[in-house]
C-alpha positions in Angstrom: 129.3 86.5 90.3 128.5 87.1 93.7 124.8 87.1 94.9 122.8 86.9 98.1 120.1 84.3 97.7 116.7 83.6 99.3 116.7 79.7 99.8 113.8 79.2 102.1 111.4 81.3 104.6 112.9 81.9 107.8 116.5 81.8 106.9 118.7 84.4 106.0 120.1 84.9 102.7 123.5 83.4 101.7 126.2 84.6 99.6 126.7 82.4 96.6 128.7 82.2 93.4 126.6 82.0 90.4 126.9 82.2 86.7 126.3 85.6 84.9 123.1 85.6 83.4 122.5 85.9 79.7 119.7 87.9 78.8 116.8 86.6 76.5 114.5 88.2 73.7 113.8 92.0 74.9 116.1 91.5 77.8 119.4 93.4 78.9 122.4 92.0 80.9 122.8 94.7 83.8 126.0 95.5 85.9 124.5 96.3 89.3 126.0 99.3 91.2 123.6 100.0 94.2 120.3 98.0 95.4 117.8 99.4 97.9 116.4 97.6 100.9 112.9 97.5 101.1 110.4 96.3 103.5 108.6 93.9 100.9 112.5 92.1 101.2 111.6 91.2 105.0 107.7 89.8 103.8 109.4 87.6 101.5 111.8 86.5 104.1 109.6 86.0 106.1 106.7 84.1 104.1 104.6 87.0 104.3 104.6 87.5 100.4 105.4 84.1 98.6 108.5 83.5 96.5 107.1 81.0 93.9 110.2 79.5 92.8 113.2 79.8 95.0 116.0 80.0 95.1 116.0 83.4 94.3 118.0 86.9 94.2 115.9 89.6 96.1 116.3 93.2 95.4 114.1 95.4 93.5 115.8 99.1 93.6 118.3 98.4 91.4 121.0 101.3 89.9 122.8 99.6 87.2 124.4 100.3 84.2 123.8 98.3 80.7 126.5 96.2 79.6 125.9 97.1 75.7 126.1 100.7 76.0 126.9 101.8 79.7 123.9 103.7 80.1 122.7 104.0 83.8 119.1 103.0 84.6 116.8 102.0 87.4 114.6 98.5 87.7 111.6 98.6 89.9 109.6 96.2 91.3 107.2 95.6 88.4 109.7 93.5 85.9 107.2 92.3 83.2 103.5 92.6 82.1 101.6 90.8 79.2 100.8 94.2 77.6 97.4 92.1 76.2 95.1 91.9 79.0 92.2 94.3 80.1 94.4 95.8 82.8 97.5 96.4 80.6 95.2 97.8 77.9 93.0 100.2 80.0 96.4 101.6 81.9 96.3 99.3 84.9 99.4 97.0 84.2 100.0 97.0 87.9 97.2 94.7 88.0 98.2 92.2 85.2 97.7 88.8 86.5 101.0 87.8 84.6 102.8 90.5 85.9 106.5 89.3 87.1 108.0 91.1 90.0 111.8 91.8 90.3 113.5 90.0 93.0 110.6 87.6 93.5 109.4 86.6 90.2 112.9 87.5 88.4 116.1 87.8 89.9 117.0 91.1 91.5 119.6 93.2 92.1 121.2 91.7 95.5 124.1 90.5 92.9 126.7 91.8 90.8 124.4 91.3 87.9 121.1 90.7 86.7 118.9 90.8 83.7 115.8 93.0 83.1 112.9 93.1 80.4 114.0 96.4 79.0 110.8 97.7 78.8 111.0 98.4 82.5 114.2 99.9 82.6 114.1 103.9 83.4 117.0 106.2 83.0 118.0 107.4 86.3 118.0 111.3 86.2 121.1 113.5 86.5 122.4 114.5 90.4 121.6 111.2 91.8 124.5 109.3 92.6 123.9 105.4 92.5 122.9 104.8 96.1 120.8 108.1 96.5 119.1 107.0 93.5 118.4 103.3 94.8 115.2 104.5 97.0 113.5 106.0 94.2 112.7 103.1 92.3 110.4 101.7 94.9 109.9 103.7 98.2 109.9 106.7 95.8 107.4 105.1 92.8 104.8 103.3 95.1 104.9 106.2 97.3 104.1 108.6 94.3 101.1 106.0 93.5 99.8 106.3 96.9 99.8 110.1 97.2 98.2 110.5 94.1 95.6 108.5 95.5 95.4 110.9 98.4 93.9 113.7 95.7 94.7 117.1 96.1 93.8 116.9 100.1 95.7 119.6 102.2 96.6 117.8 105.5 98.1 114.5 104.7 99.1 112.0 107.4 102.0 109.4 107.0 102.0 106.2 109.1 105.2 105.0 109.4 108.1 107.5 108.5 110.6 105.0 106.7 112.1 105.3 103.2 108.7 106.0 101.4 107.4 108.7 103.7 110.9 110.6 104.0 110.7 110.8 100.2 107.0 112.0 99.9 107.4 114.5 102.7 109.6 116.4 100.3 107.2 116.0 97.2 104.0 117.1 99.6 105.9 119.8 100.8 106.9 121.1 97.3 103.2 120.7 96.5 102.0 122.8 99.4 100.8 120.3 101.5 100.9 119.9 105.2 102.5 116.7 106.3 101.6 115.0 109.9 104.2 112.3 110.8 103.4 109.0 112.6 106.2 106.9 114.1 106.6 104.4 116.5 105.6 105.4 120.1 108.4 107.0 121.5 110.3 107.0 118.1 112.3 110.4 119.0 114.6 110.4 116.3 112.0 109.2 113.6 110.2 112.4 114.8 112.8 114.7 114.8 114.0 113.5 111.0 110.2 113.9 110.0 110.1 117.7 111.4 113.6 118.3 109.7 112.1 117.3 106.1 109.3 119.7 107.0 106.6 117.8 108.7 104.7 120.6 110.8 104.1 117.8 113.3 105.5 114.3 114.3 104.2 112.1 117.0 103.6 108.3 117.8 100.7 106.3 116.0 98.8 106.2 119.1 98.2 109.8 119.3 95.8 112.1 117.6 97.1 114.7 115.1 96.6 118.5 116.1 94.2 118.8 113.0 91.8 116.6 111.2 93.5 114.8 108.3 92.2 114.8 104.3 93.7 111.7 103.6 96.6 109.3 105.5 98.8 107.0 103.6 100.0 103.8 105.9 103.1 102.4 105.2 104.0 100.1 108.2 102.5 96.9 108.0 100.2 96.9 111.2 96.3 96.6 110.5 95.3 98.1 113.6 96.4 101.5 112.0 93.7 101.6 109.7 91.1 102.4 112.1 93.5 104.7 113.9 94.1 106.6 110.6 90.1 106.8 109.9 89.5 108.3 113.1 92.1 110.6 112.2 90.2 111.8 108.8 87.8 114.5 107.9 84.6 113.8 106.5 85.1 112.5 102.6 88.8 111.6 103.7 90.7 108.7 102.4 93.3 105.9 103.9 95.5 104.6 101.4 97.2 101.4 102.3 100.5 101.4 100.4 102.1 98.2 101.4 102.4 94.8 99.9 101.5 93.1 103.1 99.3 93.9 106.2 98.6 92.2 109.4 94.6 91.8 109.9 93.1 94.9 110.5 90.5 94.6 113.3 86.8 95.3 113.4 85.5 98.7 113.9 82.4 100.6 114.2 81.0 101.9 110.9 80.8 105.3 112.5 84.5 105.6 111.4 83.8 105.1 107.7 80.7 107.1 107.6 80.5 110.4 106.2 82.1 109.2 102.7 85.3 108.2 104.2 87.4 106.0 102.0 89.6 102.6 102.6 91.7 101.8 99.5 95.1 99.9 98.6 97.7 100.6 96.2 99.1 97.8 94.3 102.6 97.9 92.5 103.3 100.8 90.1 103.2 101.1 86.3 105.5 102.5 83.8 103.7 105.7 83.8 104.2 106.3 87.6 108.0 105.7 87.1 108.2 108.1 84.1 106.5 111.1 86.0 108.2 110.5 89.5 111.6 110.3 88.2 110.9 113.5 86.3 109.6 115.2 89.4 111.9 114.3 91.7 115.1 116.3 90.3 112.4 119.6 90.3 111.5 118.9 94.1 114.7 118.2 94.7 113.8 115.1 96.4 117.3 114.2 98.5 117.2 110.6 100.0 119.1 109.8 103.2 120.6 106.5 102.7 122.8 104.0 104.9 124.9 102.3 103.1 125.8 98.4 103.4 128.2 96.2 101.2 126.8 93.2 99.4 127.8 90.9 101.8 126.1 92.4 104.8 122.6 92.4 103.1 121.5 90.2 105.9 122.5 92.8 108.6 120.9 95.4 106.6 117.6 93.7 106.6 117.6 93.3 110.3 118.4 96.7 110.8 115.3 97.5 108.8 113.2 95.4 111.0 114.0 97.0 114.1 114.0 100.4 112.8 118.0 101.3 113.2 118.3 103.7 110.9 116.4 106.8 109.2 115.4 107.2 105.8 116.1 104.5 103.6 119.1 101.6 103.0 121.2 100.2 99.8 123.5 97.9 99.3 126.9 99.0 97.5 127.5 96.6 94.9 131.2 97.0 93.4 134.3 94.4 93.2 136.6 96.7 95.7 134.0 97.7 98.6 133.0 94.2 99.6 
């Protein structure tokens, strides 16, 4: 099979021919049709998040069919948990110390085939073609977990309007919330896209929103956005850091945190998150905006993500005839 493989930090992925993997106990062999491109992949490439045992096939927003029965499933970032630790037994398997992550500890979906733990394969809802389904599996799932951490606040800010925010904007509006979108300064295309999806205001991350926020989610990996988001909050509000990596958070005055404001992170996802969100998405209905690339153009897709050259999400189309 063809696969795009990570070999070392700072180097582009390399197209190689690998044997089709064989599933072990509790695993299934999947024929991959689409794989979403995620900012986490950039963190892996740059060494900001470690790949323990390279070489490794990246990709953790996988839409595939089981070779055993042809059913269509999605595979997310969380690919294995022990099921026995205090976190797994208390509904917090996202914190399992023995967790394995798709496209990091386990080879992922930037390939024609992959194997996955069957417990972490989820049916794709009807009405979502492969490309449109791929972003639901990380941008959607971890974004949904982040939104839940915001509580019931009516006014929610999204710092970084990419794959996750463009999905969550639709969910938040469906829930009756008001969305305030913060983009890179001067990114008028992303701001227009946010307003098109229902944001009541869109501006640069260096701007002050016209109303104080009940909560904010930071998707951009920029630590300087934490004090900026705190400054935009009402008393009692929450800032949720939704990424796996963030640059250093600068020192800030206690005044920004006072009045019972909260800063918290979101780590990974649980199977419950997947089940809830994949049932919710068709109800909204969530419509994903996806730029498509062939498997061999994975490096181009990652570079476009790094430099903000598309709005919404991106995914690789993986078929024998398209590449």
